[in-house]
mmCIF entry with sequence, helices, sheets and N, C-alpha, C, O atoms, coordinates in Angstrom:
data_MODEL
# 
_entry.id   MODEL 
# 
_entity.id                         1 
_entity.type                       polymer 
_entity.pdbx_number_of_molecules   1 
# 
_entity_poly.entity_id                      1 
_entity_poly.type                           'polypeptide(L)' 
_entity_poly.nstd_linkage                   no 
_entity_poly.nstd_monomer                   no 
_entity_poly.pdbx_seq_one_letter_code       MPGWAAGAYNGPVGEAYFLEDLYQVTRKQEYRDFVLRTADILMEAAS 
_entity_poly.pdbx_seq_one_letter_code_can   MPGWAAGAYNGPVGEAYFLEDLYQVTRKQEYRDFVLRTADILMEAAS 
_entity_poly.pdbx_strand_id                 A 
# 
loop_
_entity_poly_seq.entity_id 
_entity_poly_seq.num 
_entity_poly_seq.mon_id 
_entity_poly_seq.hetero 
1 1  MET n 
1 2  PRO n 
1 3  GLY n 
1 4  TRP n 
1 5  ALA n 
1 6  ALA n 
1 7  GLY n 
1 8  ALA n 
1 9  TYR n 
1 10 ASN n 
1 11 GLY n 
1 12 PRO n 
1 13 VAL n 
1 14 GLY n 
1 15 GLU n 
1 16 ALA n 
1 17 TYR n 
1 18 PHE n 
1 19 LEU n 
1 20 GLU n 
1 21 ASP n 
1 22 LEU n 
1 23 TYR n 
1 24 GLN n 
1 25 VAL n 
1 26 THR n 
1 27 ARG n 
1 28 LYS n 
1 29 GLN n 
1 30 GLU n 
1 31 TYR n 
1 32 ARG n 
1 33 ASP n 
1 34 PHE n 
1 35 VAL n 
1 36 LEU n 
1 37 ARG n 
1 38 THR n 
1 39 ALA n 
1 40 ASP n 
1 41 ILE n 
1 42 LEU n 
1 43 MET n 
1 44 GLU n 
1 45 ALA n 
1 46 ALA n 
1 47 SER n 
# 
_struct_asym.id          A 
_struct_asym.entity_id   1 
# 
loop_
_struct_conf.conf_type_id 
_struct_conf.id 
_struct_conf.pdbx_PDB_helix_id 
_struct_conf.beg_label_comp_id 
_struct_conf.beg_label_asym_id 
_struct_conf.beg_label_seq_id 
_struct_conf.pdbx_beg_PDB_ins_code 
_struct_conf.end_label_comp_id 
_struct_conf.end_label_asym_id 
_struct_conf.end_label_seq_id 
_struct_conf.pdbx_end_PDB_ins_code 
_struct_conf.beg_auth_comp_id 
_struct_conf.beg_auth_asym_id 
_struct_conf.beg_auth_seq_id 
_struct_conf.end_auth_comp_id 
_struct_conf.end_auth_asym_id 
_struct_conf.end_auth_seq_id 
_struct_conf.pdbx_PDB_helix_class 
_struct_conf.details 
_struct_conf.pdbx_PDB_helix_length 
HELX_P HELX_P1 AA1 GLY A 11 ? THR A 26 ? GLY A 11 THR A 26 1 ? 16 
HELX_P HELX_P2 AA2 GLN A 29 ? ALA A 46 ? GLN A 29 ALA A 46 1 ? 18 
# 
_struct_conf_type.id          HELX_P 
_struct_conf_type.criteria    ? 
_struct_conf_type.reference   ? 
# 
loop_
_atom_site.group_PDB 
_atom_site.id 
_atom_site.type_symbol 
_atom_site.label_atom_id 
_atom_site.label_alt_id 
_atom_site.label_comp_id 
_atom_site.label_asym_id 
_atom_site.label_entity_id 
_atom_site.label_seq_id 
_atom_site.pdbx_PDB_ins_code 
_atom_site.Cartn_x 
_atom_site.Cartn_y 
_atom_site.Cartn_z 
_atom_site.occupancy 
_atom_site.B_iso_or_equiv 
_atom_site.pdbx_formal_charge 
_atom_site.auth_seq_id 
_atom_site.auth_comp_id 
_atom_site.auth_asym_id 
_atom_site.auth_atom_id 
_atom_site.pdbx_PDB_model_num 
ATOM 1   N N  . MET A 1 1  ? 83.317  2.200  2.519  1.00 0.00 ? 1  MET A N  1 
ATOM 2   C CA . MET A 1 1  ? 83.297  2.499  3.920  1.00 0.00 ? 1  MET A CA 1 
ATOM 3   C C  . MET A 1 1  ? 83.026  3.968  4.116  1.00 0.00 ? 1  MET A C  1 
ATOM 4   O O  . MET A 1 1  ? 83.762  4.797  3.581  1.00 0.00 ? 1  MET A O  1 
ATOM 5   N N  . PRO A 1 2  ? 81.996  4.325  4.864  1.00 0.00 ? 2  PRO A N  1 
ATOM 6   C CA . PRO A 1 2  ? 81.634  5.730  5.081  1.00 0.00 ? 2  PRO A CA 1 
ATOM 7   C C  . PRO A 1 2  ? 82.776  6.477  5.776  1.00 0.00 ? 2  PRO A C  1 
ATOM 8   O O  . PRO A 1 2  ? 83.387  5.982  6.723  1.00 0.00 ? 2  PRO A O  1 
ATOM 9   N N  . GLY A 1 3  ? 83.037  7.675  5.276  1.00 0.00 ? 3  GLY A N  1 
ATOM 10  C CA . GLY A 1 3  ? 84.037  8.526  5.906  1.00 0.00 ? 3  GLY A CA 1 
ATOM 11  C C  . GLY A 1 3  ? 85.457  8.270  5.498  1.00 0.00 ? 3  GLY A C  1 
ATOM 12  O O  . GLY A 1 3  ? 86.360  8.917  6.028  1.00 0.00 ? 3  GLY A O  1 
ATOM 13  N N  . TRP A 1 4  ? 85.711  7.346  4.567  1.00 0.00 ? 4  TRP A N  1 
ATOM 14  C CA . TRP A 1 4  ? 87.090  7.020  4.231  1.00 0.00 ? 4  TRP A CA 1 
ATOM 15  C C  . TRP A 1 4  ? 87.778  8.173  3.556  1.00 0.00 ? 4  TRP A C  1 
ATOM 16  O O  . TRP A 1 4  ? 89.004  8.267  3.630  1.00 0.00 ? 4  TRP A O  1 
ATOM 17  N N  . ALA A 1 5  ? 87.039  9.083  2.882  1.00 0.00 ? 5  ALA A N  1 
ATOM 18  C CA . ALA A 1 5  ? 87.637  10.162 2.128  1.00 0.00 ? 5  ALA A CA 1 
ATOM 19  C C  . ALA A 1 5  ? 87.930  11.377 3.030  1.00 0.00 ? 5  ALA A C  1 
ATOM 20  O O  . ALA A 1 5  ? 88.510  12.350 2.548  1.00 0.00 ? 5  ALA A O  1 
ATOM 21  N N  . ALA A 1 6  ? 87.568  11.359 4.265  1.00 0.00 ? 6  ALA A N  1 
ATOM 22  C CA . ALA A 1 6  ? 87.748  12.496 5.134  1.00 0.00 ? 6  ALA A CA 1 
ATOM 23  C C  . ALA A 1 6  ? 89.059  12.382 5.918  1.00 0.00 ? 6  ALA A C  1 
ATOM 24  O O  . ALA A 1 6  ? 89.064  12.310 7.147  1.00 0.00 ? 6  ALA A O  1 
ATOM 25  N N  . GLY A 1 7  ? 90.156  12.368 5.183  1.00 0.00 ? 7  GLY A N  1 
ATOM 26  C CA . GLY A 1 7  ? 91.438  12.187 5.826  1.00 0.00 ? 7  GLY A CA 1 
ATOM 27  C C  . GLY A 1 7  ? 92.451  13.239 5.376  1.00 0.00 ? 7  GLY A C  1 
ATOM 28  O O  . GLY A 1 7  ? 92.169  14.049 4.493  1.00 0.00 ? 7  GLY A O  1 
ATOM 29  N N  . ALA A 1 8  ? 93.606  13.216 5.980  1.00 0.00 ? 8  ALA A N  1 
ATOM 30  C CA . ALA A 1 8  ? 94.635  14.190 5.690  1.00 0.00 ? 8  ALA A CA 1 
ATOM 31  C C  . ALA A 1 8  ? 95.205  14.030 4.268  1.00 0.00 ? 8  ALA A C  1 
ATOM 32  O O  . ALA A 1 8  ? 95.732  14.980 3.691  1.00 0.00 ? 8  ALA A O  1 
ATOM 33  N N  . TYR A 1 9  ? 95.089  12.832 3.727  1.00 0.00 ? 9  TYR A N  1 
ATOM 34  C CA . TYR A 1 9  ? 95.683  12.576 2.398  1.00 0.00 ? 9  TYR A CA 1 
ATOM 35  C C  . TYR A 1 9  ? 94.652  12.680 1.280  1.00 0.00 ? 9  TYR A C  1 
ATOM 36  O O  . TYR A 1 9  ? 94.797  12.033 0.243  1.00 0.00 ? 9  TYR A O  1 
ATOM 37  N N  . ASN A 1 10 ? 93.620  13.484 1.480  1.00 0.00 ? 10 ASN A N  1 
ATOM 38  C CA . ASN A 1 10 ? 92.556  13.638 0.500  1.00 0.00 ? 10 ASN A CA 1 
ATOM 39  C C  . ASN A 1 10 ? 92.793  14.912 -0.327 1.00 0.00 ? 10 ASN A C  1 
ATOM 40  O O  . ASN A 1 10 ? 93.153  15.948 0.231  1.00 0.00 ? 10 ASN A O  1 
ATOM 41  N N  . GLY A 1 11 ? 92.594  14.842 -1.654 1.00 0.00 ? 11 GLY A N  1 
ATOM 42  C CA . GLY A 1 11 ? 92.739  15.998 -2.484 1.00 0.00 ? 11 GLY A CA 1 
ATOM 43  C C  . GLY A 1 11 ? 94.196  16.331 -2.847 1.00 0.00 ? 11 GLY A C  1 
ATOM 44  O O  . GLY A 1 11 ? 95.101  15.538 -2.588 1.00 0.00 ? 11 GLY A O  1 
ATOM 45  N N  . PRO A 1 12 ? 94.414  17.523 -3.456 1.00 0.00 ? 12 PRO A N  1 
ATOM 46  C CA . PRO A 1 12 ? 95.756  17.868 -3.906 1.00 0.00 ? 12 PRO A CA 1 
ATOM 47  C C  . PRO A 1 12 ? 96.743  18.036 -2.740 1.00 0.00 ? 12 PRO A C  1 
ATOM 48  O O  . PRO A 1 12 ? 97.919  17.699 -2.876 1.00 0.00 ? 12 PRO A O  1 
ATOM 49  N N  . VAL A 1 13 ? 96.283  18.544 -1.621 1.00 0.00 ? 13 VAL A N  1 
ATOM 50  C CA . VAL A 1 13 ? 97.176  18.684 -0.492 1.00 0.00 ? 13 VAL A CA 1 
ATOM 51  C C  . VAL A 1 13 ? 97.583  17.328 0.032  1.00 0.00 ? 13 VAL A C  1 
ATOM 52  O O  . VAL A 1 13 ? 98.738  17.118 0.402  1.00 0.00 ? 13 VAL A O  1 
ATOM 53  N N  . GLY A 1 14 ? 96.635  16.402 0.064  1.00 0.00 ? 14 GLY A N  1 
ATOM 54  C CA . GLY A 1 14 ? 96.955  15.021 0.504  1.00 0.00 ? 14 GLY A CA 1 
ATOM 55  C C  . GLY A 1 14 ? 97.940  14.354 -0.425 1.00 0.00 ? 14 GLY A C  1 
ATOM 56  O O  . GLY A 1 14 ? 98.853  13.653 0.012  1.00 0.00 ? 14 GLY A O  1 
ATOM 57  N N  . GLU A 1 15 ? 97.742  14.583 -1.746 1.00 0.00 ? 15 GLU A N  1 
ATOM 58  C CA . GLU A 1 15 ? 98.681  14.010 -2.681 1.00 0.00 ? 15 GLU A CA 1 
ATOM 59  C C  . GLU A 1 15 ? 100.074 14.569 -2.475 1.00 0.00 ? 15 GLU A C  1 
ATOM 60  O O  . GLU A 1 15 ? 101.065 13.846 -2.578 1.00 0.00 ? 15 GLU A O  1 
ATOM 61  N N  . ALA A 1 16 ? 100.148 15.866 -2.181 1.00 0.00 ? 16 ALA A N  1 
ATOM 62  C CA . ALA A 1 16 ? 101.453 16.515 -1.929 1.00 0.00 ? 16 ALA A CA 1 
ATOM 63  C C  . ALA A 1 16 ? 102.104 15.948 -0.664 1.00 0.00 ? 16 ALA A C  1 
ATOM 64  O O  . ALA A 1 16 ? 103.315 15.729 -0.636 1.00 0.00 ? 16 ALA A O  1 
ATOM 65  N N  . TYR A 1 17 ? 101.312 15.713 0.373  1.00 0.00 ? 17 TYR A N  1 
ATOM 66  C CA . TYR A 1 17 ? 101.842 15.082 1.586  1.00 0.00 ? 17 TYR A CA 1 
ATOM 67  C C  . TYR A 1 17 ? 102.430 13.714 1.299  1.00 0.00 ? 17 TYR A C  1 
ATOM 68  O O  . TYR A 1 17 ? 103.520 13.378 1.760  1.00 0.00 ? 17 TYR A O  1 
ATOM 69  N N  . PHE A 1 18 ? 101.679 12.923 0.520  1.00 0.00 ? 18 PHE A N  1 
ATOM 70  C CA . PHE A 1 18 ? 102.101 11.575 0.152  1.00 0.00 ? 18 PHE A CA 1 
ATOM 71  C C  . PHE A 1 18 ? 103.389 11.642 -0.651 1.00 0.00 ? 18 PHE A C  1 
ATOM 72  O O  . PHE A 1 18 ? 104.324 10.888 -0.383 1.00 0.00 ? 18 PHE A O  1 
ATOM 73  N N  . LEU A 1 19 ? 103.450 12.536 -1.637 1.00 0.00 ? 19 LEU A N  1 
ATOM 74  C CA . LEU A 1 19 ? 104.660 12.602 -2.449 1.00 0.00 ? 19 LEU A CA 1 
ATOM 75  C C  . LEU A 1 19 ? 105.849 13.147 -1.675 1.00 0.00 ? 19 LEU A C  1 
ATOM 76  O O  . LEU A 1 19 ? 106.993 12.778 -1.942 1.00 0.00 ? 19 LEU A O  1 
ATOM 77  N N  . GLU A 1 20 ? 105.575 14.040 -0.700 1.00 0.00 ? 20 GLU A N  1 
ATOM 78  C CA . GLU A 1 20 ? 106.678 14.472 0.151  1.00 0.00 ? 20 GLU A CA 1 
ATOM 79  C C  . GLU A 1 20 ? 107.261 13.302 0.931  1.00 0.00 ? 20 GLU A C  1 
ATOM 80  O O  . GLU A 1 20 ? 108.477 13.180 1.079  1.00 0.00 ? 20 GLU A O  1 
ATOM 81  N N  . ASP A 1 21 ? 106.374 12.444 1.427  1.00 0.00 ? 21 ASP A N  1 
ATOM 82  C CA . ASP A 1 21 ? 106.829 11.228 2.133  1.00 0.00 ? 21 ASP A CA 1 
ATOM 83  C C  . ASP A 1 21 ? 107.658 10.369 1.194  1.00 0.00 ? 21 ASP A C  1 
ATOM 84  O O  . ASP A 1 21 ? 108.707 9.861  1.591  1.00 0.00 ? 21 ASP A O  1 
ATOM 85  N N  . LEU A 1 22 ? 107.200 10.193 -0.067 1.00 0.00 ? 22 LEU A N  1 
ATOM 86  C CA . LEU A 1 22 ? 107.977 9.437  -1.061 1.00 0.00 ? 22 LEU A CA 1 
ATOM 87  C C  . LEU A 1 22 ? 109.329 10.067 -1.324 1.00 0.00 ? 22 LEU A C  1 
ATOM 88  O O  . LEU A 1 22 ? 110.334 9.372  -1.472 1.00 0.00 ? 22 LEU A O  1 
ATOM 89  N N  . TYR A 1 23 ? 109.346 11.385 -1.380 1.00 0.00 ? 23 TYR A N  1 
ATOM 90  C CA . TYR A 1 23 ? 110.617 12.072 -1.604 1.00 0.00 ? 23 TYR A CA 1 
ATOM 91  C C  . TYR A 1 23 ? 111.571 11.816 -0.441 1.00 0.00 ? 23 TYR A C  1 
ATOM 92  O O  . TYR A 1 23 ? 112.765 11.619 -0.665 1.00 0.00 ? 23 TYR A O  1 
ATOM 93  N N  . GLN A 1 24 ? 111.087 11.813 0.765  1.00 0.00 ? 24 GLN A N  1 
ATOM 94  C CA . GLN A 1 24 ? 111.910 11.592 1.929  1.00 0.00 ? 24 GLN A CA 1 
ATOM 95  C C  . GLN A 1 24 ? 112.559 10.193 1.899  1.00 0.00 ? 24 GLN A C  1 
ATOM 96  O O  . GLN A 1 24 ? 113.669 9.998  2.395  1.00 0.00 ? 24 GLN A O  1 
ATOM 97  N N  . VAL A 1 25 ? 111.854 9.250  1.319  1.00 0.00 ? 25 VAL A N  1 
ATOM 98  C CA . VAL A 1 25 ? 112.333 7.872  1.233  1.00 0.00 ? 25 VAL A CA 1 
ATOM 99  C C  . VAL A 1 25 ? 113.261 7.640  0.021  1.00 0.00 ? 25 VAL A C  1 
ATOM 100 O O  . VAL A 1 25 ? 114.308 7.002  0.125  1.00 0.00 ? 25 VAL A O  1 
ATOM 101 N N  . THR A 1 26 ? 112.835 8.182  -1.120 1.00 0.00 ? 26 THR A N  1 
ATOM 102 C CA . THR A 1 26 ? 113.516 7.859  -2.403 1.00 0.00 ? 26 THR A CA 1 
ATOM 103 C C  . THR A 1 26 ? 114.502 8.936  -2.833 1.00 0.00 ? 26 THR A C  1 
ATOM 104 O O  . THR A 1 26 ? 115.449 8.650  -3.566 1.00 0.00 ? 26 THR A O  1 
ATOM 105 N N  . ARG A 1 27 ? 114.295 10.145 -2.394 1.00 0.00 ? 27 ARG A N  1 
ATOM 106 C CA . ARG A 1 27 ? 115.094 11.345 -2.805 1.00 0.00 ? 27 ARG A CA 1 
ATOM 107 C C  . ARG A 1 27 ? 114.980 11.612 -4.320 1.00 0.00 ? 27 ARG A C  1 
ATOM 108 O O  . ARG A 1 27 ? 115.882 12.201 -4.916 1.00 0.00 ? 27 ARG A O  1 
ATOM 109 N N  . LYS A 1 28 ? 113.863 11.173 -4.940 1.00 0.00 ? 28 LYS A N  1 
ATOM 110 C CA . LYS A 1 28 ? 113.641 11.454 -6.338 1.00 0.00 ? 28 LYS A CA 1 
ATOM 111 C C  . LYS A 1 28 ? 113.080 12.890 -6.453 1.00 0.00 ? 28 LYS A C  1 
ATOM 112 O O  . LYS A 1 28 ? 112.035 13.220 -5.892 1.00 0.00 ? 28 LYS A O  1 
ATOM 113 N N  . GLN A 1 29 ? 113.794 13.696 -7.177 1.00 0.00 ? 29 GLN A N  1 
ATOM 114 C CA . GLN A 1 29 ? 113.471 15.156 -7.280 1.00 0.00 ? 29 GLN A CA 1 
ATOM 115 C C  . GLN A 1 29 ? 112.116 15.426 -7.882 1.00 0.00 ? 29 GLN A C  1 
ATOM 116 O O  . GLN A 1 29 ? 111.521 16.462 -7.587 1.00 0.00 ? 29 GLN A O  1 
ATOM 117 N N  . GLU A 1 30 ? 111.582 14.513 -8.740 1.00 0.00 ? 30 GLU A N  1 
ATOM 118 C CA . GLU A 1 30 ? 110.283 14.811 -9.335 1.00 0.00 ? 30 GLU A CA 1 
ATOM 119 C C  . GLU A 1 30 ? 109.161 14.816 -8.293 1.00 0.00 ? 30 GLU A C  1 
ATOM 120 O O  . GLU A 1 30 ? 108.152 15.494 -8.487 1.00 0.00 ? 30 GLU A O  1 
ATOM 121 N N  . TYR A 1 31 ? 109.314 14.085 -7.210 1.00 0.00 ? 31 TYR A N  1 
ATOM 122 C CA . TYR A 1 31 ? 108.341 14.113 -6.139 1.00 0.00 ? 31 TYR A CA 1 
ATOM 123 C C  . TYR A 1 31 ? 108.338 15.464 -5.426 1.00 0.00 ? 31 TYR A C  1 
ATOM 124 O O  . TYR A 1 31 ? 107.281 16.022 -5.134 1.00 0.00 ? 31 TYR A O  1 
ATOM 125 N N  . ARG A 1 32 ? 109.535 15.980 -5.150 1.00 0.00 ? 32 ARG A N  1 
ATOM 126 C CA . ARG A 1 32 ? 109.686 17.269 -4.497 1.00 0.00 ? 32 ARG A CA 1 
ATOM 127 C C  . ARG A 1 32 ? 109.166 18.408 -5.414 1.00 0.00 ? 32 ARG A C  1 
ATOM 128 O O  . ARG A 1 32 ? 108.519 19.351 -4.959 1.00 0.00 ? 32 ARG A O  1 
ATOM 129 N N  . ASP A 1 33 ? 109.476 18.276 -6.716 1.00 0.00 ? 33 ASP A N  1 
ATOM 130 C CA . ASP A 1 33 ? 108.984 19.269 -7.654 1.00 0.00 ? 33 ASP A CA 1 
ATOM 131 C C  . ASP A 1 33 ? 107.497 19.383 -7.686 1.00 0.00 ? 33 ASP A C  1 
ATOM 132 O O  . ASP A 1 33 ? 106.947 20.483 -7.742 1.00 0.00 ? 33 ASP A O  1 
ATOM 133 N N  . PHE A 1 34 ? 106.822 18.225 -7.650 1.00 0.00 ? 34 PHE A N  1 
ATOM 134 C CA . PHE A 1 34 ? 105.337 18.231 -7.638 1.00 0.00 ? 34 PHE A CA 1 
ATOM 135 C C  . PHE A 1 34 ? 104.817 18.900 -6.379 1.00 0.00 ? 34 PHE A C  1 
ATOM 136 O O  . PHE A 1 34 ? 103.846 19.655 -6.426 1.00 0.00 ? 34 PHE A O  1 
ATOM 137 N N  . VAL A 1 35 ? 105.461 18.626 -5.257 1.00 0.00 ? 35 VAL A N  1 
ATOM 138 C CA . VAL A 1 35 ? 105.024 19.206 -3.984 1.00 0.00 ? 35 VAL A CA 1 
ATOM 139 C C  . VAL A 1 35 ? 105.147 20.730 -4.047 1.00 0.00 ? 35 VAL A C  1 
ATOM 140 O O  . VAL A 1 35 ? 104.230 21.447 -3.647 1.00 0.00 ? 35 VAL A O  1 
ATOM 141 N N  . LEU A 1 36 ? 106.267 21.214 -4.544 1.00 0.00 ? 36 LEU A N  1 
ATOM 142 C CA . LEU A 1 36 ? 106.486 22.651 -4.643 1.00 0.00 ? 36 LEU A CA 1 
ATOM 143 C C  . LEU A 1 36 ? 105.530 23.311 -5.629 1.00 0.00 ? 36 LEU A C  1 
ATOM 144 O O  . LEU A 1 36 ? 105.022 24.403 -5.376 1.00 0.00 ? 36 LEU A O  1 
ATOM 145 N N  . ARG A 1 37 ? 105.288 22.644 -6.750 1.00 0.00 ? 37 ARG A N  1 
ATOM 146 C CA . ARG A 1 37 ? 104.350 23.135 -7.742 1.00 0.00 ? 37 ARG A CA 1 
ATOM 147 C C  . ARG A 1 37 ? 102.935 23.246 -7.160 1.00 0.00 ? 37 ARG A C  1 
ATOM 148 O O  . ARG A 1 37 ? 102.241 24.243 -7.357 1.00 0.00 ? 37 ARG A O  1 
ATOM 149 N N  . THR A 1 38 ? 102.528 22.188 -6.433 1.00 0.00 ? 38 THR A N  1 
ATOM 150 C CA . THR A 1 38 ? 101.202 22.205 -5.797 1.00 0.00 ? 38 THR A CA 1 
ATOM 151 C C  . THR A 1 38 ? 101.091 23.313 -4.771 1.00 0.00 ? 38 THR A C  1 
ATOM 152 O O  . THR A 1 38 ? 100.052 23.967 -4.684 1.00 0.00 ? 38 THR A O  1 
ATOM 153 N N  . ALA A 1 39 ? 102.133 23.539 -3.995 1.00 0.00 ? 39 ALA A N  1 
ATOM 154 C CA . ALA A 1 39 ? 102.115 24.609 -2.999 1.00 0.00 ? 39 ALA A CA 1 
ATOM 155 C C  . ALA A 1 39 ? 101.996 25.966 -3.675 1.00 0.00 ? 39 ALA A C  1 
ATOM 156 O O  . ALA A 1 39 ? 101.246 26.821 -3.205 1.00 0.00 ? 39 ALA A O  1 
ATOM 157 N N  . ASP A 1 40 ? 102.723 26.182 -4.773 1.00 0.00 ? 40 ASP A N  1 
ATOM 158 C CA . ASP A 1 40 ? 102.629 27.431 -5.501 1.00 0.00 ? 40 ASP A CA 1 
ATOM 159 C C  . ASP A 1 40 ? 101.201 27.660 -6.026 1.00 0.00 ? 40 ASP A C  1 
ATOM 160 O O  . ASP A 1 40 ? 100.669 28.762 -5.896 1.00 0.00 ? 40 ASP A O  1 
ATOM 161 N N  . ILE A 1 41 ? 100.599 26.665 -6.597 1.00 0.00 ? 41 ILE A N  1 
ATOM 162 C CA . ILE A 1 41 ? 99.232  26.768 -7.137 1.00 0.00 ? 41 ILE A CA 1 
ATOM 163 C C  . ILE A 1 41 ? 98.238  27.098 -6.029 1.00 0.00 ? 41 ILE A C  1 
ATOM 164 O O  . ILE A 1 41 ? 97.388  27.973 -6.190 1.00 0.00 ? 41 ILE A O  1 
ATOM 165 N N  . LEU A 1 42 ? 98.348  26.395 -4.906 1.00 0.00 ? 42 LEU A N  1 
ATOM 166 C CA . LEU A 1 42 ? 97.435  26.641 -3.780 1.00 0.00 ? 42 LEU A CA 1 
ATOM 167 C C  . LEU A 1 42 ? 97.619  28.058 -3.172 1.00 0.00 ? 42 LEU A C  1 
ATOM 168 O O  . LEU A 1 42 ? 96.644  28.705 -2.792 1.00 0.00 ? 42 LEU A O  1 
ATOM 169 N N  . MET A 1 43 ? 98.841  28.507 -3.094 1.00 0.00 ? 43 MET A N  1 
ATOM 170 C CA . MET A 1 43 ? 99.105  29.853 -2.602 1.00 0.00 ? 43 MET A CA 1 
ATOM 171 C C  . MET A 1 43 ? 98.541  30.904 -3.535 1.00 0.00 ? 43 MET A C  1 
ATOM 172 O O  . MET A 1 43 ? 97.976  31.900 -3.081 1.00 0.00 ? 43 MET A O  1 
ATOM 173 N N  . GLU A 1 44 ? 98.688  30.695 -4.825 1.00 0.00 ? 44 GLU A N  1 
ATOM 174 C CA . GLU A 1 44 ? 98.153  31.634 -5.810 1.00 0.00 ? 44 GLU A CA 1 
ATOM 175 C C  . GLU A 1 44 ? 96.618  31.647 -5.740 1.00 0.00 ? 44 GLU A C  1 
ATOM 176 O O  . GLU A 1 44 ? 95.998  32.706 -5.847 1.00 0.00 ? 44 GLU A O  1 
ATOM 177 N N  . ALA A 1 45 ? 96.029  30.502 -5.565 1.00 0.00 ? 45 ALA A N  1 
ATOM 178 C CA . ALA A 1 45 ? 94.564  30.412 -5.511 1.00 0.00 ? 45 ALA A CA 1 
ATOM 179 C C  . ALA A 1 45 ? 94.027  31.086 -4.259 1.00 0.00 ? 45 ALA A C  1 
ATOM 180 O O  . ALA A 1 45 ? 92.915  31.614 -4.268 1.00 0.00 ? 45 ALA A O  1 
ATOM 181 N N  . ALA A 1 46 ? 94.805  31.073 -3.183 1.00 0.00 ? 46 ALA A N  1 
ATOM 182 C CA . ALA A 1 46 ? 94.347  31.613 -1.942 1.00 0.00 ? 46 ALA A CA 1 
ATOM 183 C C  . ALA A 1 46 ? 94.469  33.144 -1.881 1.00 0.00 ? 46 ALA A C  1 
ATOM 184 O O  . ALA A 1 46 ? 93.863  33.783 -1.021 1.00 0.00 ? 46 ALA A O  1 
ATOM 185 N N  . SER A 1 47 ? 95.236  33.713 -2.773 1.00 0.00 ? 47 SER A N  1 
ATOM 186 C CA . SER A 1 47 ? 95.445  35.145 -2.750 1.00 0.00 ? 47 SER A CA 1 
ATOM 187 C C  . SER A 1 47 ? 94.528  35.909 -3.654 1.00 0.00 ? 47 SER A C  1 
ATOM 188 O O  . SER A 1 47 ? 94.608  37.135 -3.722 1.00 0.00 ? 47 SER A O  1 
# 
């Protein structure tokens, strides 16, 4: 389907959004850890 990849859940940021949602439901710390690690990597790349 054309355009399916142009969404908020695309790429590493999208994966982090998805895992944050999973963390909110399951409270499994490994999901939150991935989100924080991804944020750190993206912040470092942006600077």
